[in-house]
N, C-alpha and C positions, 0 to 999 in steps of 0.2 A: 556591470556585467564583466566578469573576468575573461581574459584571453585564454581559452582552453578548447581542446578538440577531443571528442570521444568517438570511438568507432561504433559501428552497428552492433558488433558482438558484445562490446562492453555495455551498451545500453540494454541489450537483451538480457544479459546477466543481471544487471542492476534491477530491472523491472521484475524479473523472475524472483529474485531473492526478496525483494520488497513485498511482492504479492504473497509469497509464502509466509514471511515474517512471523507475526504473532498469530496468524490464522492457524498455524500448526498447534497452538496451545489449547484452543477452545473447541468444544463440540459444535463445529460450524453447521448451521441448519439442523441442529439436533432435534428441534420440535417436529421435524418431518419424519423422525424415526427411521424405518427401513429405507425410506425414499430420500434420506438426507443427501446422498451422493448425487441423486438426480437433480435435486434442488440446486446444488452447487453448480452443476453443469448448465442448468437453465440460467442461473445468475451470471455464469461466465458469458453466455450469449448476450445478456444485458450489459455486461462489461464491454463487449465489442461495440455496442451502440453508444455507450458513453465515450469510449475511445474515439469514435468517429466524430463526435461533437468536439472533443479536444483537438483532434487532428485537423478538423475544419478551421478552427481558430488558428492553429499553427500555420496552415497554408496561407491564410491572409496576412499573418505577421510572423514569418519564419525567423526573423532576426531579433525579435523582441521577447522579453520575458513576460510572464503573466502580469506582473505588476506594472509593466510598461504598456502593453497593448490595451489594458482596461482604460488607461488614460487616453489612448488614441481613439477608443470607441466611445467612451462616456464623457470625454472632456477632462480637463486637468483637475477640477475641484471634486466632482463626483467620482472620477476615476481613482483619485488618491484615497478617498474614503473606502471604496471597494477593495483597493489594493491592500490597505491597512487591515481591513477585516480578514482578508485571506492570510495575511501574516499571522494574525491572532489565531486563525483556524489551524495553520500549520504548527504553531507553538502548542496549541491545545492537543492536537493529535500526537505530537512528540511526547507531551506530558502523559497522555493516556497510555501510550506504548511503554514508556519508562516505568509507569506505575504497574503495568502488567508484568514487566520483567522483574521489578523489585519484589512484588508480592509472590510471584512464582518462585523466584530464587530463595526467598525466605521460607516459604512453605516446604519447598523440596529439599534444599541443601543446608541453609544457614539460618535456622529458626531463631537464634539468639542475637543476630546482628540487627541493629536498628535499620528501619527502612530508609532513613535519610542517608546513612552511611553507604548502603548498597547502591542506592540510586546515584549518590555523589561520585562514587568510584567509577560507575559506568559512564556517566555523562562526561567525566573528565576525558576518558578515552575517545568518546564521540567528538567532543569539542576539538581535541588535538587533531583528529582526522579532518574535520570540517575546515579547520584553519589552513590545511594544506591544499584545499581546493577540490574541484569535482574530478580532476584526473586521478588524483591519489585515491579518492573514494571509489572510482570505478576499477582501478587496478586492484584495490583491496577486495572488491567484489569478485573479481576474476579468481582470486585465490580461494575465497570462501565458496564460490560456486563449485569448484572441483571437490572441495572437502565435503560440502553438503550432499552432493550427488553420490559420493563414495559412501557416506553414512547411510543415505536412504537406500541405496542398492544393497548394502550389507544387511540393513535392517529388514528389507523385504525377503531376502534369502533366508535369514534366520527365522522369520515368522513362518515361512513355508516349510523349512526343515523341522521346525518344532511340532508341526502337525496340529496347530491350534485353530486353523481356519475352519469354520463351520458355515458353509454357504446357506444352510437352512435358516441361520439368524437373519439373513437378508430377505426372507420371505415373510409376508407378501411384499413384493417389490413396490407395488403401487397401492399402498393402503389408503393414501390420500387421493383426492380427485386431482386431475391435471390442473384445474382452475386454482385449487388451493395451493398446489406446488408453485405455480407461476406467481401467485399473489405473495407467497412467502419469499420467493427468490427476488422479486422486484420491490419488496418493501423492507427487506432486511439484508439478505446475503449480498445483494448487488453493491451495497454501499461499503461493506467490509468483507473482503479486502479490495474488490475490483474497482470501485469508484474512487478509491484513494489515489489512483494513478494520476489524478488531476494535478498532484504536486509536481509531476514531471513536466508540466508546462513551464516550469522554471529551469528545466534541464535540456529539453528538446533542442533549443537553439544552439547548443554546443555540439550537436551531432554533425560529424564531418561528411555524412552522406544523407542529406535531408530527404532525398527521393526514396530511400529505403525505410523511412519511418513507419509507413503503414504496415508493411510486412513485418517489421520488427515488433511493433506494438501488438498486432494480432497474434503472432506466434508466441510471444512471451506471456500474454494473458492466457492463451490456450494451454500452454505448457503448465503454468501455475494452476489453472483451473482443473486440469486433468489429474495432476499430482494430488491436489487437495481432495478431489472426489475419490481417488483410489485410497488415500489414507483414511478418509471417513468410512468408506466401505469396509476397509480392513478392520477398523476399530469395531464396527458393528458385527462383522463376521467372527471376530475373536472374543470380544467382551460381551456381546449381546446388546440389545437396544437399551435396556434398563440401566446397566452399568455405564454405558457410553454417555447417556443423557444426564445421569446423576453425578458423574465424575467431573471434578473441576478441570482435570487435565487428562482426558482419555488417552492421549498418546503416551503419557507417562505410565499410565496403568497398563497399556498394551506392552510397552517396553519391559516393564517389571515382570510381566507374565511369561516372558521368553525363557525357555529352558531347553537346551539342546545337549544331548548325550549325558545328562545328569550332572554336568559341572558348569556348563556355559550358561550363566544366569546373572540376574541383578546387573543388567547392562544400563544402569541409570545414566552413565556417562554419555550415552547416545543422546538422551534427552537434553543433557546439559549443553552439549556442543550445538545441537539444533537451536536451543534457546538462545545461546550466546550469539550465534550467527544471525538468526532472524531478528533478534532485538537490536543488535548493533547496526545492521544495514537499514532497518526501518527508521530507527531514531536518527541515524546519521542523515538520511535523505530528508526527513522532516526538518531537522535542525539546519541543514545546509540551505534549503529553500527559504526557511524563515530568515536566516542571516542574509542571504543574497537579496531577498525581497526588501528587507529593512534598509539595506545599503542603497538599493535602487530608489526606493520611495523618498528617503531622506538625503539622497545625494552624498553618501559616504564613499570616498574614493578608495578606501582600503577596507573591504568587507570583513577581512580576517580579524580586524579590531573588535568587531561586534560578536565574535563567536563566544567569548566567555560571558559577556552580559546576557546574551540570549540563552546560553546554556544554563546560567544561574536562574533565569526566569522559568525555564522548563523544569529545572530541579524543584524549585519551590512549588510550582503548579502541580507537579506530580504528587507532592505530599498533601497539599490542601484540597486537591480535586475531589476527594471523598474521604469520609471518616473511617471507612472499613472496606475490605475487599468485596463484601456483599453489596454494599452501596455502589461501589465502583462498577461492578458487573451489571447491576440493575440499571444504572444510568446508561451504560454502554449499549445494552440491549433494548432499552425502552425509549428514552428521550432523545439520545444522540442521533439515531438514524433519521428520525422525522424532523427534528427541530434544528439540527446542525448539518448533517450530511446532505439531506435533500436540497436545501438552498444552495450550498456551496458546490456540490457535485453535479447537480442537474439544472435547477432553475436559473441561477445566475449565468452559468456557461451557455445554456441554451438561448437565453435572452441576448447575451453578448454575440453569439453566432448569428442570430437573426439581424441584429443591428449592423454587425459587420458586413453581412451579405448585402443589405440595402445600401449601406454607405459606399461599398466598393462598386456596386452596380451603378450607383449615381455618378461616381467618379469616372467609371468607364464610359458612361453616356456622355458626360461633359467632354471627356477627352476625344471621343469619336466626333462630336459636334465641332470641336476646334480643328480637328484634322480635316473634316469635310469643308469647313469654312476656309481653311488655309488653301485647300485645293482649288476652291472656286476663285479666291483672290488671285492665285497664280495664273489662272486662265484669263 
């Protein structure tokens, strides 16, 4: 664990950018059609519940990383196995996001560049940042936060000025039943992007104001969820349900449709900037926690030495993870939420919290008995 301190604002910014990340690229909760934005908000509430599980673990072990306190809870042998599985999980998620970035960049801007070259160039920048530590990563996030908000504000103004918003496209608002929306939110959308905040259990101990963590976590998840819901509602209002759900990148289609005063159009650079910012922050966070976790589990005194090897593993994984973009998306929407996200984001953390609760309760009881016994002896 490196010697570092990050402020509450820096953590808020990092979580916000992380949650937005690659979620901007895909038609999030697109199967819900006009109710997609409502499903996102329901999933956001589920994200609060997951955060409280992670926050509960942090309260029991405020000075320990995820890969440390699993050993305190489960014992050294089983704890190391679970910690190593989480490292593999973070590497896998980093590889998935890198593949998302590479495929999108090649489809959108550079169709003739090999996927390996595009991903390699990007991961090199990520690894360089990760080597500098979490403080550099959070300061970079502060700069990107300002840039992304300026881009989003300008983007919203241009959409409104272009007169392309048709609120009738959002009707009927509740075509699905409430039960169906809740089921979709809690079986798919909650895991991506909200549940991925579990990776921050490797970053929370660096916060210099631990008492503010609950407020920071809730506010950052809420801000990201509301932004994602607004963007999805805007996609549907402008493009319609059919085009939004059929498009690989509805936000790109939305940006390409902007035309103001007959000359301000083809603003694809907006999408490129949002893609670069979101991809960089998300991959960097996953890579950082994988490097830090590996160093912690295997007792490596200088974690920065592991940045390039871990980065290379992420690069190779991003290439072999799927044979095509279609297969990659099919896995991400089908098998990954149930077989990978559910165990690592919900089941294991919840079991850890339950065990930690009873262990700490038992310790408190033993401590109280010793105190009472000491008082009797003194008498």
